[in-house]
N, C-alpha and C positions, 0 to 999 in steps of 0.2 A: 102271356109269354114274358112280359116285362116284369111282372110281379115276382116271378121266380128268380130274377137277377138281383132283387132288392132284399133277399133273405140274407142272414148272416153268413150262411154257406150258400153261395149262388148256384142256380141251375147251371148244369155243365153243357148246355146246348152250344155247340161250336158257333153256329150262326149268330145267336144272340150275344154270346161272349165277344165275338168279333165286333158287333155293333157297339157294345159297351166300351170296348177298347177305343173305337173311333171317337165316341162321344166324350171320353175322359182323357184322351191322349195317353192311353195305356196306364192311367193312374187310377185304378179302380179296385184297390185292395181293401176298401171299407164300404159299408152300406151307404154312408153319407156321400162318398165320392161317386158311387154308382147312381145314387138318387139324384145328385146334382147334375150329372150327365143326362139322365133320362128326363129330368124335369124341363129341359129346354126343347124337347121334341114331342111330336105325336108319332105313333107307329101304328100302321095297319097293313094288313095284307090286301093287295089290290083285288084279287079274286075273292069274292065274298063267300065262296062255298068250298067245302073240302074237296081236294082232288085226289085223295088217297091217304094212306097211312105209312107210306114208305118214301124214302128220298128219291128225288129226280122224277117224280110223277108229274106230268104236265096237265094243265087244264084242257078240257075239250072246247070245241067251238062255242057250245052253249055257255060254259063258264066264262069265257072271254067276253062274249056278248053281254052277259049279265053284268060283268065288271064295267064294261064301257057304258052301259045304261045308267049305272049308279055313280059314275065318276063325277058328274057335275054336282050332285047332291053331297057326295063325300067332300069335295072341295069347299062347298058352301058351309057344311057342318064344321069342318076343322079350321077353315079360314087360315091356311098357312101362308107364309110369304114365299117359302121355297119347299119343293118336294124333290127328294132324291129317289129316283125310280131304279131299283136294283134289278138288273136283268135285261138283256137286249130283247128277248122275246116279250117280256112285259112291256118294255118301251114301245115295241112295234105294235102292241095291242091296246095302248091308251088312245083315247080320242086325240085327234091332232089339234094343236093350238097354233098360235102365231110363232113362226120360227124366229129365234133370237140368235144373233151372231155374238159369240164370245170366243175370240181367237186365243185368249189366255187359258181357256179350259182345254186340257188335253185328254178328254175322255174318250169313250168308244167311238169308233168310226161310224157315226150315224149322222145323217144330214137331214134335219138339224139334230144336235145333241142337247139343245136347250129350247124349250117351248114355253110360251106365255099363255096363260088363261086369265080371263077376267071374271071376278066374282060379281054378283048382282050389285054390290055396294061400290063397285068401281075399283076395288083392290086388285092389284096384279099378283098373280102367283106364277113364279118361274119353276119349271120342272126340268130336272137335270137327269140325263141318261147316264147310268153307271153300270159297270159290270156287276153281276151277282157274285157273292163269295164262292158259290159252287163252280163258277166259271173263271175264277182267278183273281177276283178283287181281294185285296188285303185290307186289314183294318187301317193301315197307313194310307192307302189310296182313298178310302172313304173319308178318313180324317182330313186328308189334303183337300178333298172337294169341300168339306164343311168349312175349312179355313179359307179356301178360295171364295166361297159364297160370303162369309163374314167380312172378308177384306174388301171384296168388290161391291158389296151391298150392305154397308154398315146400317144399323138401325137408326 
């Protein structure tokens, strides 16, 4: 999915274009700028199986359970510092971590909307609940969350 955005004429997927805009602050008119944006993140679908070939198809219980069982291994493999979970249903279906209070984050009405997971090496991973673009998230709202994370948790 990401490779298609790095072509001279990028893939026109609305979802991936929105993420590219968020990663580049809407400054993505060249391959180099798009590549610089995507080089700072890892992207994966939480549900590891196909749920269909049309928009708005939802995973079934088996798919959600498979995703939950693979979550710890996925975090270990990618070793991220932060994860933005797009979609409230997805958020409700990730394993539960330690609730983290961040009153400065005005994300979705979930309690908690930030959770912490610990990797085997002791590294903390903060996961952030955010709306899915199909449910109203804009590239600006995703960019604002990215900026919030960078400002609140500088490297």
